[in-house]
N, C-alpha and C positions, 0 to 999 in steps of 0.2 A: 795662330792664336795671338791674344794680346797679353801684355805683362801686368794687367791688373790682378788683384787678388781673386776676382771672379774667374779670370782667365786661367790662373794657376790651378784653382780648384776644379774647373771644368776639364782641364787636361789630366788632372789626377784621377778624376772619375773615369775618364776614357781609358787611361793606361792601366789602371788597376785590374782591368779584365785580363791582362796578360802579364803584368809585372806585380811582384809582391813586396818590393823594397825600393825606397827612394832616399835621396838626401835632399833636404830643404835648406837652402842658403837664405839667410835673412840679414839685411843691414840693420844693425842695432845702434849704430852711432855714426855721425858724420861731423866733419869740420871743414869749413871753407866751401869752395865750389865743387860739387860732386854731381855725377850724372843722375843718380837717384838718391832719395832721402831715407831716413829711418823708417822701417816697416816694409820696404820693398823686398820682394822675394823672388827666388829662382828655383825651379824644380830641376833636379838632376837624376838621370837614370843610371842604372848599372852599366849600360852600354856607352855612357858618356854623352848622352843627348841633353841639350839645355832647353828649357821652356821658360821664357821670361828674360829679362835683361837687368843687370845691376850696374855694370860699368861700361856699357856701350861697346864691349869687347876688350876693354882695357886690361882686365885681370882675370878674365874667365878661364884662360888656359892654365894659369897657376892655381886657380880655385879648383879646377878639375882634379889636379894631382892630390890635393888635400881631401877632396870628396871621395876619391878612391880609398884613401886610408880610412875614412869614416865608414865606408861600406864594409871594409874588412874587419875593423875592430869594434864597430857600433858605438864609438865614443865621440861625443860632440867635440868640435874644435872651434875656437874663436880666432880669427885672423885679423891682422891689422895692415892696411895698405896706405902708406903715406906718400902722396904725390905732390906735396907742397913745395919741395925744394928743387932747384934747377939741377942738382947733382943726380937726382933720380933719372934724368934723361941719359946719364952716362952709366951709372952703377946700378940702377934699379930696373924696373920693368918697362921703362921708356914711356911712361904715361903722360907726365906733364900736364895734369888736369887741375893742379892747384887746389887740391883738397885731400882729405883723409877719410877713410871709412874703416869701421869695424864690422866684420861679417861673421855670423855664427853659422856653422854647418851642423845639422842634426840628422841623425838616422831615423827613418820612419818606416815601420812595417804596416802593411795595409790592414792586418787583422788586429791592430792595437787601437782601441777607441780613444786612448789618451796620447797618441803620438802627435807631433806638431801638425801633421797634415790633417789628421782627423779632427783635431781641435779647430784648425783653420776652416775646414768644411762646415763644422757645426756653427761657427761664427757667421758664415755667409748665409746660413739657413735662417738665422734669427731675424734678418732684415731690419736690424736696428743697430745703433751705435753700441759697440762693446769693446772690451779689452781682453787681449790674450796676455796673460802673465807667464813669462818664462823665467824660471829660477836658473840663472847661469851658474853661479857659485854660491855655496852656503856652508858656513861652519856650524850650522845648527843641526842637531839630531832630528828636530821636529819638522824643519823645512828642507826638503830634499832637493839637491841639485838635479839639474836636467829634468825638471817636471814642468808641466804645462797646465794652466788653469784658465777657464773662460768665465769672465765676469761681466755683468751688465750693471746699470745704475741701481737696479733693484736687488739683484741676488747673484750668487754663483751658479752658473748653469752646469759646468762640468769641472770637476776638480780631481787632481792627482794627489790627494792628501789635504789635510786641514791648512788653513792659512790664518795668521793673526789679524786682528782688526785693523792694524796700521796699514796693511797691504790693501784691504778693501777701501779704506779712506783714501789712499793714494790713487787707486783706480778711479774713484769718483772725481778726484781733482783733475785727473788727466782726461776723463770723459768731458769735463766742462771746458778744458782748454783745447781739446781736439787735436792732439799731436802725440806721436810715439816718442818714448824716451827711455834711456837707460838710467837706472838709479841704484845707488848703493845705500842701504839702510842698516843701522845697528838695531837689532831686535833681541832684547834680553841678553845683551852682552855679546851677541854673535853678529858677524858681518854677512849680509846677504845682498848679493848683486843680482838685480832683476832687469829684465827688459819688458816694459809695458807697451804693447803694440796696439795702437788705436785702430780699430776696424770700422770703417764707415760703409753703410749700404751702398751698392752701386747706384749711379744716377738712374732714375726711372723716367723714361720718355714715353709718353702716350702719342701715338700717331693716329689721327682720326682720318681715315680714308685709305683704302687698300688698292689704289691704282698702281700702274707700273712705276710711276715716279717715286713711290714710297720705298721701293726695294733698295735703291742706292742710299737713301737716308738710313734705313735699317742696317745695311752693310757697314756704313761708315761709323755709325754709333756703336755697333757691336765690336768694332775694332778697339774701341776705348773701354770695353767692358761694361757698357751700359745695359740696363734691363729694359726691354722693349715690350710695350703692349700695343697691339693693333686693334682699333675699334672701327667697325663699319656696320651700317644698317642693312647692307646688301649681301645676300647669301653668296653670290658669285665672287665677291670681293673679300671673302674671309676663308677661302679654301687654303688649307695648310700647305699644299704642294706648290703654291705660288710664291712662298716666302722662305726666308732663311730658317733653318732649324734653330730652336732655342728661344723663339719669341712666343709671347702669349697672344692668343687671338680671341677676340670677343665680338660676337654679333649682337649689336645693341642699337636701338634707336636713341635719340637724345633724351626722350622721356623716360627710358628704362635705365639709362647708364648709371645713375647714382645707386640703383638697387643691385646692379651687377658688378660694380667696380668702385673701389675706394678712390674716388677722384681726388681726395685731399692728400693721398699718399703718393704724390708724383712731384717731380722737380720741373718738368717741362712738358708742354703739349704743342703739337703742330696740327692745325686744321687744314686738311688737303683733300676733301671729298670732291672738290670742283663743282659742288652743288651749292648755290648761294643760300638757299632756304635752310639746308641742313647745317651748313657751316654756322649760320646765324643761331640756330637752335642749340648746337653744341657749344658755341661761344658763350651763350647765356649761362649754361651750366658751369663752365670753367671759370667764368669771372666771379663766381661765388666762392672760389677757393683762394688759397694763398700761394698757388703755383707761381714760381719766379719768372717763368718764361711762357708766354702764350703767343705762338706764332701763327700768322695768317698768310697763306699763299696768295699771290696775286698783287696787282699794283695798288698804290696808295688810294686811288679812287674807290676801289673795291672795299678796302679796309674801312674807309670812311662811311660807306653805305652800310656795311655790317654793323658799325658802331652806333648808327643813327637811332635805332630803336631801343638802345640800352642806356640806362642811367648809371654812369660810372664815376667813381671817385678818382681823384688825381693819382692815388696810389695804384689803382687797377690800370689806369691808362699807361703808367710807366712800365707795366709788366706786359703790355701788348705790343708785339713787334710785327710790322708789315710795311713795305715788303720784307720778307725775311732774308737773313743771310748777311754776310760781310761782303764788302766790295772787293772780290778777288778777280773779277774780269771773266768769269766762266759763263757758259751757256748750255753745256751738255748736262744731262740729268745728274751725272756723277759729280760734275763741278759744282752744280747748285747744291747737291747734298753736302759736299765738303764745306761750302760756304755757310749753309744752315747750321751744321753741327758745330762749326767753329764759333758761330755767334752764340749758340747755346752754352758752349764751354766758357766763353768769355763772360757772359752774363752770370752764370752760376759761380764763377770765380771772382766776380766783382771786378773785372778788368775791362778796359776799353778796346782791347785789340791793338794791332799796330806792330811796327817793326821794333824788335828788341834792340836792334843796332842803331836806332834813331839817334842822330846826332843832336837833334833839338832836345830830346829827353835828357841826354847826358849833359848838355850845356845847361839845362834848367837845374839839374842836380848840382852841378859845379857852382853855379851862381848861388844856389841856396846855401851851399857849404860856406861860401864867403860871407854869409850873414850870420854865421853861428860861431859862438865862443864855446870851446870845450872846457868845462870846469871840473877838475879832479879834486875831490875832497879828501885830503890826506892829513887832517888836523886832529884826528881822534887820539885819545889817550891810551887806547888798547888796554883798558882796565881789566876786562875779562880774560884777555890773553896773558897779561902779566909781563909783557915786553913790547918793544916797539915793532908791531907787525908789519909796518910799512916796508921795513928793510929785510923781512924774511925772504930767503932765497928759494926760488922754485924754478927748476930747469935752468940753473946757471944764472938767473937774474933775480933781482929783488922785485917784490910785488909792485913797488913804486915805479921802478924803471919799466917794468912790463906795461903798466897802465899808461905811462907816458908814451911809450913807443906805439901802442895801439891807438892812442888819441892822435898822435902825429900822422899816422898812416891814413887817417880820414881826410887830411888836407883841408881842414876847416880854416876859418880866418885866424884863430889863435888858440893856443893851449895855455890855460892858467892853472897852476897848482897851488892850493891853499894848504900851508903847513901849520903845524901846531907845536907840540913839545919836540925839543931837539931839532928845531927847524934847520939850523945851520948844517947839522950832520946829514939831514935828508937832502938839503939843497946841494951838498957836495956830491951826492950821488947822481945829480942831474946836470952837472956843469957843461956837458958836451951837447945838450939839447937846446934847440931854439924855442924856449918856452918862457913864460913869465912866472917867477916864483914869488909868492907873497906870504907873509907870516901873519897868523891870526894870534895876536897876543892874548886875546880874550877866549881862546879855544875852550877853556873849562866851562864857559857859560852855556855851551851846547852847540849842536849842529847848525842852528839858525844863524849864529854869528858868522860862521864860515861861508854860508850861502850869501849872506848879505854883503860880505867883504868881496867875495868872488864876483858878484854882480857889479859892485861899485868899481872893480878893477877892469871890467870889460871895456873894449873900445867903444867910442861913441858910434851910434848908428847900428849897432848889433841888433838883429831881429829875434834872436833866440839864443838860449844857452843849453848845451847838452851836458847833463850832470852825470859824472862817473864816479865810482868809488874804487879805490885801489885794492880792496879786499874781496873783489869778485873775479878771481883769476881765470875762470873758465869762459868768460864773455869774450867773444871773438870779434874781429874787425867787421866781418860780413854781417853779423847781427846788428852792429851799430850802423852799418850802411843801410840796412833795412829800415831802421828808425828814421834816418835822415830822408830816405826816399819817401817814406810815408808822410813825413812832415812837409816835404816839398809840395805835396798835392793838397794839403789842408793846413796852411800856415797859421791859421787862427786857432788851431786846435792844440791841446796838450797831447803829446805822444809819449807812451810809456810802455816799459816792458811788462809782459804778463807771465807769471810763473806760479805754479801751484794754484793756490786759491787767492793769490794777492796780485797787486800791481805796485810798481815802484820803479826805482832806478835800475839801469840807465833810463833817463827820461829827458825829453826836450820840452823846455818851458819857453813859449813865445813871449814877445814883449808885452802883449796885452795882459800878461799875468806877472810882470815884473813887480808891480805894486804889492802883489800878494807875497812875494819873497821878502820885500822890505818890512812887511808886517809880522813875519814870523818871529817867535820868541822861544827861548829855551832850547830844548832838544828836538823841536819840531823842524822837519825838513820838507823836501819835495813831496813826500807821501801825503802830507796834510793837504797840500794844494790839489793833488790828484783826487783824493777821496772826497773833497768838498766840491769838486767839479766834474763828477763822474760822467755826466751826460756830455761833456765836451772833451773827453779823453778818447783818443784812438789807441787801441791796444795792439801791440806787436808781440806774438808769442816768443818767449826767450827763456826756455827751461834752464839754460846754463846759469842765468842770473840768480837762480834760487840758492845756489851754493855760495856762501861768503864765509870768511874766516873770522870768527869771533873768539874762539877758544883754541887751546892746544890740540884738543880732540879734532876739531875741524881741520887743522893743518896736517895732522897725522893722516886723516882720511884722504886729503889731497895728495900727499906723498905716496900713500898706498895705491891710489888710483893710477898715479903716474908710473909707479913701479909695475903694476899689472899691465898697463899699456906697453911699457918698454919690453917686458917679457914676452908679451904676445907678438910684438913686431919682430922679435928676434926668432 
């Protein structure tokens, strides 16, 4: 089986014929480098069988012990595995993966329509983007812990009790951002911790042509959990016994296909009838859609002939690939299938393919970092907080010191910290760090003065500034690395964090927008530049940036979250 949500659900449907209880393990939060990300799932049976992967085998054995407890007492558990420190190699589980994960274990009976597995199955049947809301902990009498709810952009599909409007609003925001995340909300004076799991429909691949070479393509794509539709106009090429179980088969001519199949509801199509005339007719249909990948089997000359009779825009031409596949050096049907499916995966993920270990790529990123000044804005008066929040202690370090250490870990050209009130006191906190401290005597005039001063203090020749705030303590180094990597590829663009329904800092402002910074006045900051130039902003999802400390309530929530994580890890 595969580890996709579709794979988990398919295995659940198979096993429930003989099993009546399961434990579902779900990653609900990650930090740093981890094998899987939030929303990944693992199915566990009473006999100890695993279906799916969460840690590549790193912590599954320990997970199994806890799963057996869940089978016995039917009570959900949340586990925390922290593999970021070298001491883990000696005292911990020996993982050394440089990341941390929170995993929730939940009991599921097959006859319960509101169990986590039943809700997950219902989500896959929708064939549209949706959110599964899991109430992990709740102090509210109205919002019950350990309940699950299925929500789409339009409505609640399946609910285990009523939900307040703020949860639906959060679901809509997460549907727009397209990522799973754990959130803690205060609702009517109660603290509710929830996991919002974004469920995306599987990739839908249409294969036109049921010859023998189509089967390895189907097998490879199904390993990834893709949904496959085979189309052919020939009776003998659409016999189910010739193909893997679980695919959809449609006998249709090019002229009939739009009546029999929603050709617009697909992500990729490959034409492989090996009949020029029919490939051409099918191609004409699919070029009228917005399908991201249209693959043509055969050499370049054949592709050019197929395109001759069609009038195509540049946008459509960019979506037509032929010869298909990535250059992997294969010639067997299975090798060609691997090459083809890899290319589709790369295109749908907006990647070029290539070696992750490429030295050139790393060199490019390192060179880009040397063009960046990191600017930490720490000149605020903390008026809403009522005290100097820069020096608040969190996990043994002040917020200011934590932000400086994170900035230095990026290895950019320089780190500049702009101070405001009690500047000398704040600078004493940072005496051991190789940074530039500057004082904004005009800090009361607003954020813009700190930005202008920071830019003025940057080294000559700098190509961009990375703007950080010291009151966003949940932002991690890897998230900032993602910002830098994104900017490396498009250095004329603004690159900003996306969280909730907004965009903002952390953000990278390239030199072609430096004059915009110089024009800022009052309390206007980077967000003004980003919103006024939306078409030139590349967004990087960063849900952790949504949390910042403005009030004592915010800081209390941060400490509570840290306490919960510590208790779970123990």
